[in-house]
N, C-alpha and C positions, 0 to 999 in steps of 0.2 A: 923567451920558449912558455909563455902564460899571453893570457887574453881570452876574449870568446872568438870562436870561429864564426865567420860571415857567411863565406860562400866558397866553394870551391869554383875554379875557372880561372879563365885569362882577363876576364873585366869583371866591374862590381858598380852596379847602379844605386843611388843613394835619392830617395826621397826628402822633402821637404830640409832640403841642405843647411848646414849651418858650418861654421868655419869648423874642420875637424883634422884630427893626424891619424892614420891607418898604417897598418903592417902588413907585408907581403912575404910568404916562404912559397919555395918550391920543393916537392918530393919526388924522388926517383921511382920505378916500378917497385923497386927492389925496398923501397922503404926508407931510404936514405933523405933525410931533411938539410935544406940550403940554410944559410944564414939570412934571416929579415932583412927586408927594403920598406924603409920610410916613405909613405905618400902622403902630402899634406892637401887639405881641401879649404880653399877661400873663398868666400860667397861675397858678393856687392849688390844693393839695390838697383832694380833696374830703372826708374826715372827720378825717384825720390821727390817728396813733397810739393805733389802735382795736382792732389784730388780736391782742390775747392775751387767753384768757378762764380762765387758771388750770392744773392741773396735774394728771396722769391720777391715778384713785383704786381702790383693792380693797375690794370689801364681800362679806358675805355674803348669799346668797340671801335675800330677804324683808326685808330692811334698807334704809334709805334714806341716798344719799350725800349729801355735803356740798355746800353751795350754789357755783354756778360763777359766779366775778365778773370782770368785765372792766374796763377802765382808758379808756374812750373817755367824755366827755363825758355828763353825763347829758341835756343837750339834745337829743341824737339819736334818731332813730326806730330800734328793734331787731327782730330777729326771730330766735326759737332753733330750730335742725335736729336731728332725730334720726334713727340708723340702728342695725339689730338685726343688719346682714350685714356690714359693714367700713367701715374708715375712708375708702373713696372711693366707697362705692355706697349705693343705695336711700334718699338721705335725704328725709324729709320734715318741713315745716312744723309745729312743735309749737302747738296751737290756744291761744291767750291768753299764749303764752311773748314777751311783746315788751318785755320792762324790759332794763335794764343786765343785771342779775343773774338767775339763774336756780337754784329749787331743785328738781332730779329727783324724781319719788316715789319708792316704794317698789320695785325691782327683784327680776326673779328670773332676769333672762339679761344677759349682758355687752351694754354699749349706748352709739355713741359720739355725741357731741354737738360744734354747731358754730354759731356767731353771724354774722350779718351786721348791720352799723351804717349807717345812711343818713342821707346830708346832704343835702336837697334829692333831686334825681333821683340823686346819686352814692352809692355802696355798697362797703364795703369788706369780705370775709370772715375770720372770725378763723381759728385754729390749732382742729385736730380734740381732741376730749378723749376717751380711752378710759376707760371705768368698767367695771373686771372683776370680775363675780360670779361666786363661788365657791357651790358646791352644798352645802346641808346634808347630812351623811350620814342614814340611812335606820336605825331600830333593827335591827339584826340578827336574824334568822330562821334557826334551827338546828333540824331534826329529831334525835329521840333516835335513838340508836344502840346496836346490840344485837352484842354480842359473845361470842364463846366462852370462859369460862374459861380466862386463860393468854394471851390474845390481848390485843394493842394496840387500842383503840379509835380511828377515824377519825371526826371531825366536820366539818361544811362549811356554811359559812353559802349558803343558797339565794338570796339576793338580793342577792351581793356585787355591788361595785360598784368596777371598777377603780382610780378616783381616792380611792378612801377606805381607812383604815388600821385593820386589824383586830385588837385586841389580847385575849388568852387568859390568863385567872386560874383559879387552885386555888379561890378563894372569892369569896361576891359581894363582900367588903370589902378583900380583899387589893391590896397595891400592885405587888407583885411579879410582871411578866409572865411566862409560862411558855411562850408561843409567839404568833408575831404570822403575818396573812394570814387569808386566808376559808377554809385549809383548817389543820384541826388534827390531828395524831397523838400520843396518850398517850405522855408520855417513858418509860412503864413497862408490864408485861402487867397486865392487869387480870384480879382475882378477885372481886371482889363489885363491887356495883351503886357508881356514884360520879357526883358532879355536877363540871360546868366552867362558867366564864362568860367571856361574851364581850361586847366595846362596839366601836364606831366612832367613828371621829374624823377630820377634815378633815387634810390633809399639813401638816408642819411649816413649809414652804416658802411657806405662805400668811400673810394678815394674818386669815384669818377661822379662826378657832381654836375649834372645837364638838365635843364629843365626847359618844355618847348612853350611857343606861342600859344596864347591862351584862344580856345575855339567859341565861337557864338552859339548859344544854345537858346531858341526862341519858344516859349510858352503862349499859344495863342488861345482867348477865352471863349467861350461859347455860351449864348443863353440857353435858359431852360425850356424844355419842351412843353408848349401851351397849348390851347384849343383842341382839345381832343375830345369828343363829343359825340354821340349818335342822335342824330336829328330827326329819325324816324321815331314815332311814338309806341306805347305798348299797343297791342292788336289782340283780338279776340278772333278765332277762327274755330269752324267744325272740323273734327277728327278726319282726318287723309287729306284735307286741303292743304294749298301751300300761301304761307305769309309774305305779303308786301316785300321786295328787297330791305333792307337795312343801308339808309344813307348816312357816310359818317362825313364830319368838318375836315376841311384840310387842317393839319397841325401848324405851330408855329413854334420859331426857336429851334435850339439841339444841333443848331449846324446842318439842317436839312438834312436830304438823303433818307427820307422817313421809310422806314421797316414797320408793318403794319401785321398785326396777329388776333384775329377774332378768336373768342373765346365762347363757349356753350356750357352752360349748368343744367341739371335736371331739379335741381333744388334752391337755386338763387342765391347759394352760399359758395358751392363747390366747383370751381371754374376749370375748365381741360382745354386745350388748342384743339382748333378745328385745323385738320390736315387740310394744306392748300387755299386758306382762306387768307392771304397776305395782300388783299386790295383795300383800297380805302373805304368801299363800299361792299356788301356782302348780300347775297340772294339765298334765302335758306330753300330748303327743301322742302316737300311734305312732309306735316306733323300727326302723330296720333299722341303726344302727349305734351303737357304745358312745357316751355322751357324759355330759360334767361339767355340774354346775349350781353357782350360786351366788349371794348377794341382795345387791343393794348399796342403803344408807338414807341418807338426807340430809335435811335440814330446812331452812326458810325462812332460820333465822340460819347466820352463818359458821362454824360447827363443821364439822370436815371430814366427808364421808361415810365410812362404813365399811363392809366387805366380810365377809360371813358366811364361814363354811366353807364346803368344800365337798364336793357329795355327788355320787359314779360312779354311773351306770345302766348294766351291761354287758348288751351284746345277744350272747347265742347265734344264730348263723347257723341257718337252715334249711334242709332239703336243698332243693338244685336242681331247677329247675324238671323234670318227668318228661315227656320226650318219646319219642312213640310213632307210628311210621307205622300208619296207620289200617288195620286189616286187613279181608281179606274174603274170604268163601269159597263154596265153588259148592255148590248145595242138594244137603244130603246128605253131606257131608264137612266136616270139621272146620280148624282152622287154628291156629297158633300165634303168640301177642300178645307181643313182644319189646322191652323199652325201649331205646331208642337211647344209647349212652353211658352207661350207670349207673354212679353213684358208689360206689366200693369200699367204704367206711364206712358205708355205708347199705342198710339192710332195707327192701326191697320186698314188701307184702302185696296180694293179690288178694281182691276180693269180688264179690259179684253184685247189690249193693244200695250206695245212696249213703250211708246211715249205719247205724250197727249190722249186723248180720249177720254171718256165721261165715268166719273166714278159708279159702278156697278153697285158696292155696297161696302160697309165699312164693319170691321170688326173680327175677331179674332178665327170667325169661321165664314162658308161661302156656300153656298146652296146652287147648284147646276140644275137647268132643267134637262130634261130627256134629251138623250145623245143619239147621233147616230155615226157619228165618227168621231176621232181624236179631234180636241180642242186645246188649245193653250189660253191659259189665263195670267194675269200679272196681278202683284201684290207690293206697296212697299209699306215703310214705318215712318212716323215722323213723330219726334221728342217734342216736349214740351217747349224746348228752347228754337225749335224750329229745323233742327237739321234731320234730315231725312236720308233714307237709305237708296240705292239703286231699286228700279222696282225687280223684283222676282219672278221669274216665269216658272210656270207650274202648267204640266201638260197632263190633261184626263186622256187617258188610252183607252179607247172602246172597244171590248173584245165583242166579235161575233157570237151569237149562239150557236151552239155546233148542232150537226144533223143526228139525227136517231140511229143507234149504232145496228150494224148488220150482223146478224148471229144466226148459223147454221143450227136446224132441228137435227137432232141426234136419236136415232133409233139403238136400244139397249138392251141387253140381257137382264131378265128378271134377277134380281137380287144385287146387279151391278149399278156403279156409280155414273151419271153423266158429267160428260166435260163440256162446258158451254162457254166457248171463246168468241171473242168480240173480231171479227176480220172483213176488212183491214182494219188493225188499232192504229190511233194517231198519239205520239208520244207526249202530247201537248195537253193531253186530254187524261181524266180518269174515270174509272166506269164503276157505278153502283147496283147491285143486284139485288131485286125484291122479291116476297113471295106475291102470290094473288092478292093478298091481304093488305099488302103494303109495308111488310116488315122486312127491314133492311138486315140482307144476309151478309154481305161481303163486298169488298171492293176490290177493282184489278180489271184487266181485260179479259180473266177467265173466270167461272166459277165451278168446281166441282161441286154435285150434289150427294147427296147421303146414299145409300142403297134402295133402288127403286122397286116397285112391285106393281106398280099400275103407271098410264101415262100421266105427266104432270107438268103444268105451265108455269113459267117463272118470267121475269119482267127485267129488264137492265135500261139505264141511262146513262149518259155523256154528260160530264162536266169538265171545264176547263180548269188546269193546272194552277194556272195564274189567276191573281185576283181580278175581277171579285166572284170567281168560280160561276161560271153561267152555265145553265142545265139544258139538255134536249128533253124532247119528248121521249118516253118511255116506249120499248119495244118488248113483245108479247114472244117468247119461246118455249115450244112444247117439246119435252122428251118420250118417246116413244119405248113401251116395252114388250120384247117377247119371250116364252119359256127357255131354260137351260138344257145344254146336252146331257142325254144320261143314256144308260145301259153300255157303258164301254167296259168290256171284259175280256183276258186272252187266258188260254191253258196251255201246257200246264209243265211244274217243276222236272227237270230232267239229270241224269247223271252218267259222265262221258269220259272215256279216257281222252287225253291232249291227243290233238290231232284227227279224231272222231267228229262225223257230223250227226249233229243231234235230230230228234224228229219235228216234221213241222208245227208251226205255233198257229193255234186258230183263235181268230177273234168273233164277237158276237155283232150285230146287226144293231148301231146305235139308235136313239129316238130322240124328240125335241131340237131345238135349235134353227127351227126352220129348213130342215132338210137339207140336200145337197152336201153332203160328208166327203170330208179329205181327209183320207187317211195317212199316218207319216210314223212307222215303228221307229224307235231309238234303241240303243245298247249302251251299257255302262261295265265298265272292267272293275269299278270299284263301289258299285252303288251308290255314287253320289253324282259324278258329273257324266249327263246320259249327253250321246250325240247322235243327230240322226241318222241312218241308215241308206245310203245314197239307192236309190231306185225302189226301197221298200214302202211304196204306197197303196197297196193292197188292202185288203179286208182281215187277209191271212199273210203269214211270211214264213219262209225255209230258210234258216239259217246257214252257213257253210261249215266246215272244218273250222275246231275250235282247239284252241291251245292253252286258253286261260278261261278259269269261270266268269261268266258272261250274266247278266242280267239283262232283259228283254221288257220294254211296254211299250204301249200303241194312245198315239196323240190322234185326237179326233177334234175336228172343226167342222163348221158349218157355214151356209152361204149367209146367215144371219151374222149380226154384230156379236153374240153369243162368245164367250171367251173360250178356246179350245179346254177340252178334258182330255185328263189321261187314265188309263187302264190301271189295273192292277200289277204287280209285279211278277215275271217269271224267272227264276234262276236255273239256269242250266250250270250245272257244278262239274268243272273240268279237273281230273285225277291227272296230277304232274306226271308223267314218265321219269323214273329214276334215272339218276346221271350214269352215263357209262363207267361201270368200274374202273378205277386204276391201280393197276399191280406192276409194280418196278418190276424190270426185267433184271434178271439174275444171273451171274457168271458162278461156275462152280469148279473145281478140280477132277479131273476123270477119275469115274469111279466112284461117287458120292453123288448123294440125292440132292434135290431142291425143295426147299419149303416156299411156296408161293402165297403172300398175302394181299389182300385187298388194303389199297392204304384209307384210312379214317372209315372204315366199313360203319355203315348205319344199322344199329340194332332192329328198326323197322323193315328192313329188307330182306329178301331172300336170295343168297347166291349160289348159281348153278354153274359148275364146271363142265367143258366139253372138249373134244379133242379136234373137234371140226369147227368154222367159221360161222356154219348154217345146218340145221337140222340135226338127226340123231338124237338120242336119249344120253340127257348128263352122265358121265360116270360118276361124279359127286355133288350132293345138292346140300341147300340150307347150310353151306359152309364159308368163311371168309378166309379161311388159311387152308391151302391143301398142299402135300408131301409127295413129290412123285417118286419114282421108283429110280433105283441106282441107275445113272447115266454116261455113259461113253462118249457121246455124241450130242450135237446140238438137238432141241425139239421145243416146239411151239405149245402153246395150251391157250382155251378159251373160256372167259367167264362173262355172266349177265346177272343184272339185277331185276329183280321182282317187287312190286308192291304188292300189299295185301289185297288190295282190290284188282290185283292181276295183272297190272300195267309194266310192262316192260321196258327197258333200257332200249335206246333207239337200235343199237346193235351189241355185239359182243367183243368184250377188251381182249386180244392178241397180247400172251406174255410170253417169251422166248427165254428159255434155258440155254446159255452159252456154257458149253464144256472147254475147260483150258488144260492144256496139256503141262505138264510137270518139265522147269527148270532143270540143265545139266549142274551135277555135282560141282562145285567150283575145286580148283588146284591152287595150291600154297606151298612154297617150299618151309622145310625146317629150318630153323637159325641156332647159330650157335653164341653166347654172350661169356663176360666175364660177372661174377657173382658181384653182387649190390649195383647192378646197370639193370636198366627195361631192353624191353626187344620190341620190334615193328616185325609185326608179322602184315603179309600183303598178298593179296588174289593175284593172281598169275593171269594175266591179258583178261580182265573183268570185262563184262558185258554192261554197255551204258543202260540199258531198259529194265536191267535187273537189280534187286538190292541185297547185301551183303550182311548177315548176321552172327556175331561172334559169340560161342558159348562157352560154358566150362565143363560140360557132358556131352557124349554122342548122342544123347535122347534126353530132353527134357532140359534141367538146369536152368543156369541164370543167365539172361541175356546180358552179354558182357558190353558191347557195343554194335554199332552198325556204320556201315560203311566198306570200302575195297581194301581198307588196312586196319590194324588193331594195334596200338601202344601197351605192353603188357606192364602191371606195378614192376618196381623193382624186386627181381628176383635172387634169391641164394642156394636155391638149388634148381633143376629141372623140371620141367612142366608141358602138360599139353593142353592145347585148346582146340576148339572146335569150328566151323564156319560152315554156313550152307547159304544158298541162294533162293533167292523170293522172287516170282514174277509181277507185274502189275497188277495182276489177280490175286496176287495174296497166295498164289500157291507156290509150296518149298519145294527143294530138290528132293529125290528120295531119299537121300542120306547126308550126312555131314563130315566134311574132309576134316582129317587128325591132324594137327600141325603141332610137330616138339620144339621146345627152346630147351637146348643143351645147355648147363650151366658149367663154368669152370670155376674152381676156387683159387683164389688169389694167393701170389707166395710169401712167406715172411718176409720183413724187411732186412735187408744183410748185414752184418757187422764188419767193421771196417778198424784199424788202428791207426792213429795219427803221427805224426814225426816231426823232430826238432833237426834244422839243418842250418850251416852258414850262408851269408849271402852270397850269392853266385853260383851256390850247387844246385844239386837235383835231389828226389828220393822216388820209390817206387810203392804204392801202396796197394794192400793184399785184402781179398776177402776172407774172412774168417771162417773155415769149414764152408766152402763153397758147394753147389747141390749141382752135379753135372747135368741135370735134365733143366736147369735154368740159363738164361742168356743175363749178364752182369752188364748195365749200362754207367757209364762216367760221365757227370755235369761241372760245368761252372758257370755261375750264372744263367741256370737252365738250358744252356748250350751244349747238345751232346758232342765229347770229345772222345770218347772211344769204349768199346764192348770187350767183356772179358773178365776174368776172377781178378786180375792185378791191371794197376794204371802206373805210368813213369810220368813224374812231372816234369817240366821246362826246368832251365836254369831260372830260380826265384833269388830278387832281391827284397821281397818284403813277404810276410806272412799272406797265405793264401787256404780257400775255403772250398771244397769239392764236397761233390754228393754224388751218391750210388745207390741204384732200384734194381729190383731183381724181376725179370720177365717170363711166363711160360713159353717155353718152345712149342708152340703151336699157334693152328690159325687165328685163334681169341689173343693171344698176344697180351696176356693177363696182366697186370704191372703188379708191384706190392703196394699195400695200403699206404705207402710213406717212402723217400729217400732217406739215407744215412748220411748226415753231412760229419764230415773230417779236416781237421786243420793241420795244415805244413807249416810250422813256426820259423820264420828266418832272423838269425842273430846279425845285427849291424854291424859293419868295421868301425874303427876308432875314427871320430872325426873334430871338428872345430878348433885346429891347431894353427893361431894368427897372431902376430905381433903388429904393434900400433904404424902410422902411416908415414912416408917421405916426408922430409922436411927440406927447406931452402935457408940457408942462414950466411949472413955480411961475415967477409973474411975477420977472422979472430974471434968470431960470436961464439957461444955453445949452445949445441942442439936441446931441444926436449929430451926428458927421458923415455924410452923404449918400454911400452908394456905390451906382455902375451896374454893371451884368453887361457 
């Protein structure tokens, strides 16, 4: 009856089992326990001592490893596995490899093996064996080497493997190593063809020892490059000329296959390659500066490149450019052609032909003879070294002498200036104006004289704009002078009302100007800008009706060239008509008088009031405000404005007084409320076009509100209010309607006594000293239960609270200010009489004690 409880149930599973003894017992639902039974667990090994399959091996690629053997009994079942990626990854079973021992096939890469031995359903995995496979080196491949005589040779294995050892020998059978590694440099300089040998072997730290046959490596010797020279000698040329081609010798040695590169230098020391100059010979282009040339030669072998001798091409400068200002001459005259900034050591030669021809003259200038048309001359420059320029052409342009100008002779008025103008003019010419004594006055196509009082003669000549400025003969021009126009006056100033016609304007008879007078009357409304009057071309002028002050004057011109003259000014002052007065129409209530007022009256005007639109005598004068008699119907009045000058407004303003009737007295019902409340008073059947006003008095008083209804303040006593109606013309009803609010006082809160009862019973609650004029209402949780001076509860099992209020027995039904609450206390019966729970025991057992609450 001891030990640790392992599990409840009909079975038990043990992990990591070892030899053990266990006890099992059975229990009834009533808790009765059986005698325990012993269960023995015996554990045995699955295969036993089968986990070793041999040692690791190292073989050459392409060979077969030794057999792998294990020490498990032959009676078991086996499966061999292999992997080529590692000792712990990618193992897969080997088909048909199911014996205790296994001989692997020929291998070309490192491989791992392991074995699983099975005994029934149990299996055991062996250790992992690695078989390392070392690669067999390939036969070395070496390309022939070419060296220049006297250099050391360098040979390279082109298929070198970093895990392979390469050994170099002087002969095919020598056992003396002269170098190791994939690259071999001969120990000595080589002057003749020679052979070397190399083999490949596995490293000494592997059990796979393999050495390849020896590979022949040839070294071929090439002689150095010689005979690289430029045969063409130094040259001297003029700037811009092309030197003779440079001829180079044919080199020798270096193995042939010569590669040429010509070079140029501007100073004989710094040379640069000439792009594209890669032939045996080289033809330079034209030169403007001295240059040095040489040739560089190399071959495909490792023989060093060689440089030829240097050839100098000396360039003598040409004469500088010849600058000449383009010469010009007038027809029949000659000119001198001059070189600008001539060089001191150059000789200039003049010709009349582009090539050949005779020298006309030498020197930095050349004088032509008289010319009648354009002519071309030529000039070149020669240096002291004999270099000369191409001939430069110089064209002498001959300009014809212009014709004498054509100018009209003007006739002007005394005191005026004359405008003398060349017509037609020529844009290629300019013109010079002179006095009769030869004094230059001005230049241009025209000349404006000063004021003249007598006939005067001037002179003008034409000159070409372009050099050399050829001049025509001078042309005489006479300006003729006549007297000015005088005696131009008009009469007289006037003053009128707007819209009236002024008197005719009279003008004098002019004098001077050559006669043939032409009249033009003009007017202005601002005494600044004058406008000609259409058709007003007579000596006198009668204006039409005017509405604005206007100024008049007369312009007079004559048949001659004298300027028109303007007369004196005449002012016709127009007095503006006053504006028609503006008097707002007015609406009044019947039985009252209206006050009519001119809007914004002008203190400088007189206002007259009439009963008709025209005629009659005004019934009120010189007043802007007028009060009518008492009116009971509509009536129209008229008013006009008059200025101090007597100008009247264009019409009389009509103003109508509209008489409005009074609205009916409104109807509103009286209201009854409880004390402490507000009342809402309302107009019965209100008219939408009327406004309603509420007051606290029958007349006068305070306006309390506007609208079809009015809510009073909280009232504690009865009160009377008054309402009137008002139409859109602000006419009020003839009287106000009185509306009474009757206020009923609130009853006292009733008194009631509570009760105490046993659970399940009821009781009756009574009002203390009830008022027969009042009604009493009983509630529970705001729910009305009954009315009366008493209330009988239902049967109660718990305490309950009730409320009661008093209400007036009239239409207002005013309730007391609050409700009286009353509690009915309920006494509960005896409870909680219990004993402890049922039990089940085995026969002969003792039950637990029974406990009561």
